[in-house]
Every structure is written in structure tokens, then in C-alpha cells.
C-alpha positions in Angstrom: -6.7 -23.5 -10.0 -3.7 -25.0 -11.7 -2.1 -23.5 -15.2 0.9 -24.7 -17.2 1.1 -21.5 -18.8 -0.9 -17.9 -18.2 -0.7 -15.2 -20.1 -2.5 -11.5 -19.2 -3.2 -9.6 -22.5 -6.0 -7.4 -21.4 -5.3 -3.8 -20.6 -8.4 -3.6 -17.9 -6.1 -6.6 -15.8 -7.1 -9.8 -14.5 -8.5 -10.0 -11.1 -8.0 -13.0 -9.1 -10.9 -15.0 -7.3 -8.9 -17.7 -6.1 -5.2 -19.1 -5.8 -3.5 -19.5 -9.2 -0.8 -21.8 -9.6 1.5 -21.5 -12.5 4.0 -24.7 -13.9 6.0 -23.5 -16.6 5.6 -20.1 -18.0 3.7 -16.4 -17.0 3.6 -14.2 -20.2 2.9 -10.4 -18.6 1.8 -8.9 -22.1 -0.2 -6.4 -21.0 -2.4 -5.5 -17.8 -2.2 -5.9 -14.6 -2.9 -9.1 -12.3 -4.5 -8.2 -9.2 -4.1 -10.4 -6.2 -5.1 -11.3 -2.8 -4.2 -12.9 0.4 -6.7 -15.7 -0.8 -6.2 -15.2 -4.1 -2.6 -15.8 -4.8 -0.6 -15.8 -7.5 2.0 -18.8 -7.3 4.9 -20.0 -9.4 5.4 -23.4 -8.3 9.1 -24.2 -9.2 12.7 -22.7 -9.7 12.0 -23.3 -13.3 8.8 -21.4 -13.7 9.8 -18.5 -15.7 8.1 -15.1 -16.2 8.2 -13.3 -19.8 9.4 -10.8 -19.8 11.5 -11.7 -17.1 11.1 -8.5 -15.2 7.7 -7.8 -15.9 6.9 -4.2 -17.4 5.4 -0.7 -16.7 2.6 -1.9 -18.5 1.9 -5.2 -16.9 3.1 -6.6 -13.3 1.6 -8.2 -10.3 -0.4 -5.7 -7.9 -1.0 -8.1 -4.7 1.3 -10.4 -3.4 2.7 -13.1 -5.1 4.7 -16.9 -4.1 7.6 -18.2 -5.9 9.2 -21.6 -4.8 12.6 -20.9 -5.4 15.8 -23.1 -4.4 18.9 -22.1 -2.8 21.1 -20.8 -5.7 23.0 -18.1 -6.8 21.3 -17.3 -9.9 18.6 -14.0 -9.3 14.7 -14.2 -9.7 12.6 -11.3 -10.1 9.2 -10.7 -8.7 7.3 -8.5 -11.3 5.3 -6.8 -8.2 3.9 -3.4 -8.4 0.6 -1.1 -7.0 -1.6 0.9 -8.8 0.8 2.7 -11.6 3.7 1.9 -10.0 6.1 -0.7 -11.2 8.4 -1.9 -8.8 10.1 -5.4 -9.5 12.2 -6.8 -6.4 15.2 -9.1 -7.2 16.1 -11.8 -5.1 19.8 -13.5 -5.3 22.5 -15.9 -3.5 19.5 -17.0 -1.6 20.6 -19.4 1.2 17.9 -22.1 1.2 14.4 -23.6 -0.8 12.0 -21.5 0.1 8.5 -20.4 -1.1 8.9 -16.7 -1.3 5.9 -14.1 -0.7 6.9 -10.5 -1.8 4.3 -7.3 -2.2 4.9 -4.1 -2.7 3.0 -0.8 -1.3 2.7 2.3 -2.5 3.0 4.2 0.7 4.7 4.8 3.9 6.0 1.9 5.7 4.2 2.8 9.4 0.8 1.6 8.2 2.2 -1.6 8.9 2.0 -2.8 12.9 5.1 -3.5 13.3 6.9 -0.5 11.9 6.8 2.6 14.4 9.1 5.2 12.5 10.7 5.9 9.3 13.4 7.9 11.1 17.0 7.8 9.4 20.1 6.1 11.5 23.8 7.4 10.6 25.5 6.7 8.0 22.0 6.7 6.4 20.2 10.2 6.0 17.0 9.3 4.9 14.3 6.8 4.5 11.7 6.6 1.8 8.2 7.6 3.3 6.8 6.7 -0.2 7.4 3.2 -0.9 7.8 -0.2 0.9 7.9 -4.2 0.3 7.3 -6.7 2.0 9.2 -9.8 1.8 8.8 -13.3 3.6 10.6 -16.9 3.1 7.6 -18.6 4.8 10.0 -20.3 7.2 11.2 -20.1 10.5 14.5 -21.4 9.7 17.5 -19.3 9.4 17.4 -17.7 5.2 19.4 -15.1 3.7 19.3 -13.6 0.6 20.3 -10.1 -1.0 18.1 -8.0 -2.3 17.4 -5.8 -5.7 15.1 -2.5 -5.4 13.8 -0.7 -8.0 12.5 3.1 -8.2 10.3 5.1 -10.4 9.6 8.5 -10.9 7.5 8.9 -7.8 10.1 7.6 -5.5 11.4 11.1 -5.6 15.1 10.3 -6.1 17.2 12.0 -8.5 18.3 10.9 -11.9 21.8 12.0 -11.6 24.2 8.9 -11.5 26.3 10.4 -8.6 23.2 10.6 -7.0 20.9 7.7 -7.3 24.4 6.0 -6.5 23.8 6.8 -3.3 20.9 4.5 -2.6 20.9 1.9 -0.1 18.4 -1.0 1.3 16.9 -0.8 3.9 15.1 -3.5 6.2 13.1 -2.7 9.5 14.8 -4.2 12.8 11.5 -5.2 14.8 14.1 -5.9 17.9 15.6 -2.2 17.7 12.7 -0.1 16.3 15.5 1.0 13.6 16.3 0.7 9.7 19.6 -1.5 9.3 21.4 -0.3 6.3 22.5 -3.5 3.9 24.1 -1.1 1.8 24.0 -0.8 -2.2 25.5 -1.0 -5.4 25.5 -2.0 -9.2 23.5 1.2 -9.4 21.7 1.6 -12.9 18.7 3.8 -14.4 16.6 2.8 -17.6 15.5 5.8 -19.3 12.7 4.3 -21.5 10.8 3.3 -18.4 12.2 5.7 -16.0 13.5 3.2 -13.4 16.4 2.4 -11.5 17.7 -0.9 -9.6 20.2 -1.2 -7.1 21.5 -4.4 -5.2 22.0 -4.6 -1.5 25.8 -5.5 -0.7 25.0 -7.7 2.2 23.0 -10.4 2.8 19.4 -10.3 4.3 18.1 -12.6 7.4 14.4 -13.5 6.9 11.7 -14.4 8.1 9.1 -11.7 7.1 11.2 -8.2 6.7 10.0 -5.3 5.4 12.3 -3.2 3.2 12.2 0.5 1.2 14.8 2.6 -0.1 17.2 4.6 2.1 20.6 7.3 0.9 23.6 7.7 2.7 23.5 11.1 1.3 20.6 14.0 1.0 19.5 13.2 -2.2 16.0 12.9 -1.5 15.5 16.0 0.3 12.0 16.9 1.7 10.0 19.8 0.3 9.1 20.4 3.7 10.6 20.0 7.3 8.3 19.1 9.6 8.4 20.2 13.3 5.6 18.1 14.7 2.2 16.5 13.4 -0.2 16.1 16.3 -3.6 15.7 17.1 -6.2 16.2 20.4 -9.8 15.2 20.6 -12.3 18.1 22.1 -15.9 16.5 22.9 -16.9 15.5 19.2 -14.2 17.0 17.3 -10.4 16.1 16.8 -8.0 18.8 16.2 -4.8 18.0 14.2 -2.3 20.7 14.3 1.8 20.5 12.6 4.4 22.9 12.1 7.2 23.4 9.7 11.0 24.7 10.0 11.5 25.4 6.5 9.2 24.9 3.1 10.7 25.1 -0.5 8.6 24.7 -3.4 5.3 24.2 -1.0 1.9 23.9 -2.9 -0.4 22.2 0.0 -0.9 19.7 2.7 -3.4 17.0 2.5 -4.6 15.5 5.7 -6.1 11.9 5.1 -7.9 9.7 7.6 -8.6 6.1 8.3 -10.7 3.8 10.7 -8.0 0.9 10.1 -4.6 2.1 9.6 -4.4 1.5 6.1 -7.2 2.7 3.4 -6.6 6.4 4.1 -9.2 8.9 2.7 -8.2 12.4 2.1 -10.4 14.7 4.3 -9.1 18.5 3.8 -6.9 20.7 1.7 -4.8 23.3 3.7 -2.5 25.8 1.5 1.0 26.0 2.2 3.1 29.2 2.2 5.6 28.4 -0.5 8.9 29.0 0.3 9.8 29.9 3.9 12.7 29.6 6.3 10.9 30.3 9.2 8.4 28.1 11.9 5.0 27.8 10.4 2.1 26.2 12.1 -1.2 24.9 11.0 -4.6 23.5 12.3 -7.5 21.5 11.0 -10.7 20.6 13.3 -12.5 17.5 11.8 -15.9 18.0 12.8 -17.2 14.8 11.5 -14.5 12.0 12.4 -16.1 8.5 12.8 -16.8 7.3 16.5 -14.4 4.7 17.6 -10.3 5.0 16.7 -9.3 6.9 13.9 -5.7 7.3 12.0 -4.5 10.3 10.6 -1.6 11.2 8.1 -0.4 14.7 6.5 0.6 14.5 2.8 2.5 17.6 1.8 2.7 18.1 -2.2 5.2 20.4 -3.9 4.1 22.6 -7.2 5.9 20.0 -9.5 3.3 17.4 -8.1 5.9 15.2 -6.3 4.9 14.7 -2.3 6.1 13.2 0.9 4.1 12.1 4.0 4.8 13.2 7.6 6.5 10.5 10.0 4.2 10.2 12.3 0.5 8.8 12.2 -2.0 10.2 14.9 -3.9 7.9 16.2 -7.7 9.2 18.2 -10.4 7.7 20.0 -14.5 9.4 20.2 -16.9 7.7 22.1 -18.4 5.2 20.0 -22.2 6.9 19.1 -25.5 4.7 20.2 -26.8 5.4 16.9 -29.0 2.4 15.4 -27.4 0.5 12.5 -29.7 0.7 9.3 -29.0 0.8 6.0 -31.0 0.4 2.6 -29.3 -1.5 -0.8 -30.5 0.1 -4.3 -31.2 -1.2 -7.0 -32.0 -4.4 -5.6 -32.4 -6.3 -7.2 -29.4 -5.5 -9.5 -28.8 -6.4 -12.9 -25.5 -5.0 -13.8 -24.0 -5.6 -10.0 -23.3 -1.7 -9.7 -24.7 -1.5 -5.8 -25.1 1.5 -3.4 -26.2 1.9 0.2 -28.1 4.5 2.2 -27.1 4.9 5.8 -28.7 7.3 6.9 -27.6 7.9 10.5 -23.7 7.6 9.5 -22.4 10.8 7.2 -19.1 11.6 6.0 -17.7 7.7 7.7 -16.0 5.0 6.5 -17.7 1.6 6.8 -16.3 -2.0 6.5 -18.7 -4.0 3.8 -18.5 -7.7 3.3 -20.3 -10.0 0.8 -21.2 -13.3 1.4 -23.1 -16.3 -0.5 -25.6 -18.2 1.4 -23.0 -20.9 2.3 -21.3 -18.3 4.6 -18.5 -18.0 1.6 -16.6 -14.7 1.9 -17.0 -13.1 -1.8 -15.8 -9.7 -1.2 -14.4 -7.0 1.4 -13.7 -3.8 1.3 -13.8 0.0 3.1 -16.8 2.1 1.5 -16.9 6.0 2.1 -20.0 7.2 2.7 -20.6 11.1 1.9 -22.3 13.8 3.7 -26.0 12.7 2.4 -25.4 9.2 4.0 -24.6 7.3 0.4 -22.2 5.2 0.3 -19.7 5.0 -3.1 -20.4 2.2 -5.5 -19.2 -1.6 -5.2 -19.6 -4.0 -7.7 -21.3 -7.4 -7.0 -21.0 -9.4 -10.9 -22.0 -12.8 -9.3 -24.2 -15.3 -10.6 -27.9 -14.8 -10.6 -29.0 -15.9 -6.8 -29.1 -14.3 -3.4 -26.2 -12.8 -1.3 -25.5 -11.5 2.4 -24.5 -7.8 2.5 -22.8 -7.0 5.8 -21.8 -4.0 6.9 -19.8 -3.0 10.2 -19.4 0.7 11.9 -18.4 1.4 15.3 -18.5 -2.0 16.4 -22.2 -2.5 15.0 -23.0 -4.9 12.2 -26.0 -5.5 10.1 -26.6 -7.7 7.1 -29.0 -7.6 4.3 -30.0 -9.7 1.2 -29.1 -8.8 -2.1 -30.8 -10.1 -5.0 -28.4 -10.1 -8.4 -31.1 -11.0 -11.1 -28.9 -10.3 -14.2 
């Protein structure tokens, strides 16, 4: 779909179903634009502009966006964010004409397969465990650019100039498995939007890079100092254990589980001790872990709502079940597009769900949680009247059922 101009002015946002090209102006007035790998938002020219130039906390791109830019010293701001987090990224001093892809994520960077850790390497003293950006020049040829990052309240950064002035831009080096510091300068903080910005001191070499915030000082101290986070499998159970060396203002831990390493579901809350300078040990037994490979991560939440993740992600394996896979869609036919599944043999598990039309075109794909009664969370099928195929995958088994949309 090609547009000369496009304006989003809807607090509910706009979900792209196909790739959208914008030639002249993108107006971000109100509401977010939700994009995906097969439904990109593309600004097709260096002369394409965004109004306002930075986007705003009320309107930004939630998902990947492309922008074809010439190699110029002038900067361009990608108005990206995720959920309620508005995190624009700016590219300056670009060395060549490229079509750049930028996406922001509000989670720890180790969910990306190439990223093995968030460990600081001196002179960097802290690495963010809360957010990162993926930036791709989409070219095998050498390309450099300076990067301006943003931060907000959920970034857990001090709003004192002496503190946020220690922020640096970090990019993950897949060859050495360390976060390289590209320095930082020009630090600012905007009180009305509660967001700050700063520019890397060094140009960064691209093709694809994972980028996050770091600090040359301990301005973002963890409320908890973790000694370890580990797990083991005992028959049909997974046991997770962790220990802390110190705790400050620690309210509770939240244990999260995933079947694909990207989409995590909270499965338990474990109370912390509040404040402590001695070692404390914790454990949790997951009695309803799905068969196959699962991933666990540990979130710590303090009393004022700020949170951090443990650096490790634990991966465990349970022998796959021989339970037969079957499910019922209801209501079927559906009129309002909201559908659930009943999967009696699989409770408290995550399943992959996909919707296809009768030509085999993929229309929708997401992970759905199945509760303890075997009932899925609802999903929307607001398509034209007709027959569609709903497929689910769990434990390497796949099953498809027809769904009639009669609205």
C-alpha cells in the first residue's frame, strides 16, 4: 500500500496488515502504529518527514520501521517504542545511503539468540536489563552512523544531570560476546515527557546491531545483587533456584516462563525479604511445566514498582508427552470475531496458534496461554465472512480446525 501522506489520529492505534510505504509525510497525532516483519511501516525517501519529528509518548511506531536515508551528517529520528514506552532512536553522520530498519524492545536483550549476556566490561559498570534496540543497515557493505538513544522512567535512570551524564551507548559485539562502549555526550532530560537523550561519541559499524544503555558509573544500582539463577529437571518437575548477596527495597520476585524464549508468561510471585546484607536463597517448583524445551527468567520488583531482570535465562527440557492433540473452537460459527479454544489434554501451557485463509495465506500468529481448565485466552478473528483454518502447535504436534466467520 502506497501513501503520499498518512496520519494516525486514533487513541486505539492502527494495526498494519500489509507493508505500508509513505512518500511525503507521516503525521503522528494520537495513537500508535503497530507493525510487524510482514507489515512494515516504510518511509521511502530521505525527504520523507515525520510530524512531529520525534513522535511523542502519545503516538509512535510499536514494531519495526524502515527509512531509506542518504549518507548525510543531518540526523533522522525513528519514532519507535513498545507498549507504553516511547523510545525514539536517532541516526546521525551516516556514511552511506541505506534503508535502515529500527525496532525497540522493552525487555532484556538476551532474548535475542546472538546475545549471551548483559555483563558490563570496564569502564562500563552497568548494562541495561530492561530494554534494547535492534538497528539494521540492511547492507553487507561497511556502514557507520552515530546513534542517539532515549530513556524514560521505566529505564531506571537518575534524573540528576551529574548521574544521567554518565550514560553511554553500548552495542553487542557478537565476535567477542561483550558490550562495546561507544561513549556518550550531549545528555539532555525533558521534564514534561520524562525522557532523556544522548549521542554516542563514536560512530558504530553496522550491518545489524543490538544496542542498549550503559553507564560508566553505578547510577542504576540493582535493588538486588544476584549470586545466581539456575534450574534443574526432576522427572516431570522443573526446580528453579536463586540467591541474593544483598537486597534493598525488595518487594518480590516474579518468575516467568516461555516456550520460545521471546514471549514470557508470569507463573509465580515469591516474596522478597525487603532489605538484607546477607545471603538469601529462594526456590520454586514448576509442577505444570509444558513438555519440551522451556525458558525461565526472573524479575525483581521493589516497593516503588521499579524492576530488574536477573542476567541469566534458564533453559530446561522435559520429555515430550504422548498425549493426543485435539481442540474445540467456540463460538463456531463466530459473529463478533472473538474466539477461544478448549484443549482438554493440555492445561497450564503455552501453544502456538495461527490463522490461515483457504488459499493458505497466514493471517495471524501468536502464542496463547491455556489455563488450568484447558481454556485458552481469547483471540480475535475479525475477518471477512467465510471459512478459515485455525492451527495450533504444541510439543511438536500440530492440529487444524475450520472456523466459520458469519458476521
